[in-house]
C-alpha positions, 0 to 999 in steps of 0.5 A: 089296799085291795078289796080282797085283802080288806075282805080277808082282814075283816073276816079274820077279825070277825072270827076272833071273838068266836075263837077266844070265847070257845077257848076260855076254860070252864070255872069249877063248881062250888063243892062242899066235902064233909069227912071225919078224920079218925086218927090212928097215928100221931108222932107228937112226943110228950116233950116237944121242942120248937122246930120238931116235925110230927105226923098225924092222920088216918082214915077219912069217913063219910057221914054214914061212917064208910071209909072214903079215903085217908088223910095225913098232916105234917106239922112243925112246932112253932111255939110252946106255951105248955100245956099248948103249942102252936104248929104250922101244918100241911095236910093231904086228903086222898079221896076218890076224885083226887087229893085236897091239900090244906094249910093252917096254924093249929093249937095243940093241947099236949098230953096223954091224948094230944089233939088240936083245937077247932080251927080254920084251914086254907085249901091250897090246891090238890090233884085230879078233880081238885087240881085247881082247888081253893077255899076254906076248911073248918074242923070240929073235934068229934071224939077223944081226950076231954070229950070221951077219953076212951074214944079215938081222936077224930075231927069233922072236916067241912071243906068248902071249895069255891070257884 
């Protein structure tokens, strides 16, 4: 092997770690999003059936009460044991930096002001700044039904995105 060829191979090998290190994508930073979902629509009928799909959702508010987006969930009834039912739900929350998508099983109490119990959801992706989103969301009921029958049904969502 000629010394020129050996020098060329050595130079190329020396540059390889530099090229691969600079091409590595940056990991997204951890982020917590806290919003209150104020429900304005729920298409769950008074007498649900297994396999029935329904929609719920409305405005998303920040902790000061300002509108920051909108969020909707599409659910399919999986099991009925009145006065409760279990449904599989996927949700999309549209925010200023993109959408966050969630998935979960939810237990709904059926009645005049149907609502779901506090739950944990998987963050399964999104768009924009959230296109690689993964993590977990927790919900806590804020208003409506048994808490305050005259208040609109609302839920606090704490969405923890992890890198």
